[in-house]
N, C-alpha and C positions, 0 to 999 in steps of 0.2 A: 576439427574440420568439417565442412557439412553440417554442421550443426548450429542454430543460433545462439548470439551470446545470452548467458540470462546474469539477472542481478537476484543475488539470494540475499533478502531480507529478513534481517534477525532483529526477534524482539530486544528492546532497551528498556531495561526498569526504569522508575522512578529516582529510584536512591541515584544511579547511574547516571542519569540527568543533573543530580545535584554535586556530583562529585568533578571536584577543581580540573585533575587532573584527565578526565574525558578524552578531549580532542586529542591532547600527547598521547595517549592509550589507545586510542583508533590509529592515528597515523603508524606508531610505533607495527602496530599488530600488524597494520597493511605491508611495511617495509620488512616486516620479519618473514610473512608470508609470501612475499612477492606478488599482491594480488593487485590488479588497477584497482584503483580507488570506485570506476565505473562500476565497478562488481559487485561493490557490498551498498547495501541498505538498510538503515535504520528505523526500526518501527517502534514510532513513539508512542505512547497511547494520550489521547486527548486530557485526558483528566491530571495527567502528569506534567503536560505543557499547561495550563490551566494555574496549575496552584504558586507556579511561579515564574510568569509570563515574560517579565522583562529579563528573566535568566533563562528561560526557554528559548528568547529570541537572539540572546546573545550567542547561546551555546549552538544552536542548530545552524544561526549566520558562519561559524567558523567551522562546523563538519560541511558544512556544502560548499565552503570554499576547501576542505579538503578533495570535493568531489566524490563523496558519497552521496546516495541517493537517500533521501528522509519521507517516511510514510506517516500521517498523522492517522493512528488507529482509533479503532473502537470512536468513530465521530459518530455524531445525531442522537447521542442516549442522555443530553440534557445538560453536559456539562460546558459549551461552549460558549463564549463569548463572541459571536461572528465578529465584533470589530479588530478581535488579534489578528486573524485567519490572514489578513494581507500581510500582515509583517514580520510572518514566518517563513522563514528559506526553507521552503518543503516543496516534495514534487508531486505529494500523492496526499489524495485523504480517501482515507479506508472507511468505508461504510457498517459498523456495528452490525455482527449478527442478529441481535435481538431487533433490529428493525426489517429482517429479512423474516421471522416468524409470522407465519400467515400471508406474507406478502402476494401470493397468487390470490388468495381472496378476501382482501382487506385495501378497500380502495384509499384510505386517510393513509397507509404505511407504504402502499404505492407512488402516492403523489406526494410525501415526505422524501422517498427516495428517490425520483426522480429530481427535486427540487436541489436535495446533496449535487447533484451528478452536473446540472443546472450549473450550482452555484462554483462548483469545483474548476468546471468548466470555464465560467466566467474570468475565473482569476486566474487562469494559464493550468492547471492543475492535472490529473491526470484522476481517477474517481475509480477505486477498486471497491468489489463487494464481496466480504467472510460471510461465509455459511452458506452459499449454496445447495438446495439440498432438493430439487427439482426443476425439470425441463418447464415449467410455468415460471418459476422463478428467475431461469435464466433467461427467457424472453423477454419479459417484462424491464430487466436490465439491458436487456440487448435492444430493445426500442427506445430506454432513456437513455444508450448511447453509452453506458459505461462503460469504461476501458479495458477492466482488470477483472476477473472474477475465481472466486477459489471456494473450495468445498465439497464436500461429500460426493455429489453427484457428479461432480468433474470428475471424482478419481480418490480413492483411499488415501490416505497419506503413506509416502512410503521412505526405507531407510535412506540416506544418504549414498550409501553404496550403490543401491539400486537408481539414482537416477541418472548415472551414465547410460543404461542399457535401457530405459525410457523413450518410447518412439516419442516425441513430442509432437509428428505430425498426424499421430493417432487423435488426437485430443478432440471432443466434440466440438469446439466454439465455433463460430461461423467467422471463419476470420474476415470478413468484409466489413462485419459490424462491430465486434469486438477486438480490438488490436492496436495499441498502442503504440505503437513504430508508425501508424497511418497519420495519425492526429498528432503524437507529441513528440517523436522521432527519439522517444525513450523506450530503454531496455522493458523486455516483458520480468516478470520478476516469479518467484517461486520464493513462498517465507519459511524458514526455518523453523519449527517448533520449537 
């Protein structure tokens, strides 16, 4: 009560995406732990998706049908064919941290990150940035209208047991600029390591 609902995003390995029983396993885990599907997100690396696009499209569509959130992580590092993006049932692109290194001083990286944000928004997706390490990076991402950010500059990783005691309102993010609920109606995310 009083705390916003959060979605915990859990990484999904490429081999898990290839397993035939993945959707049934996720469905069973949600039921076993009485977790509403909207509270779970699955993060799939871009390279895992492009390894077998037809399978990824089918599996991600089934997972989306369960009501879980889906994030394509490590986006923008050279694996993608932009043609498949509109076919995937995902709700978030996560800009790879490699693109953020030097973002505050490299105009080319800034343009690429801004283009990824614009592309994601054009496709109706939220866009997250992983690896924000400075106020300058945060400001550039905010100017690009990036929806979600994570990184050491915002706070060090904490144990799951400490999450309930962490005041979310103490977060330094300008909620007027970076607020996924404002634009998409989606819940904010916490990524599980």
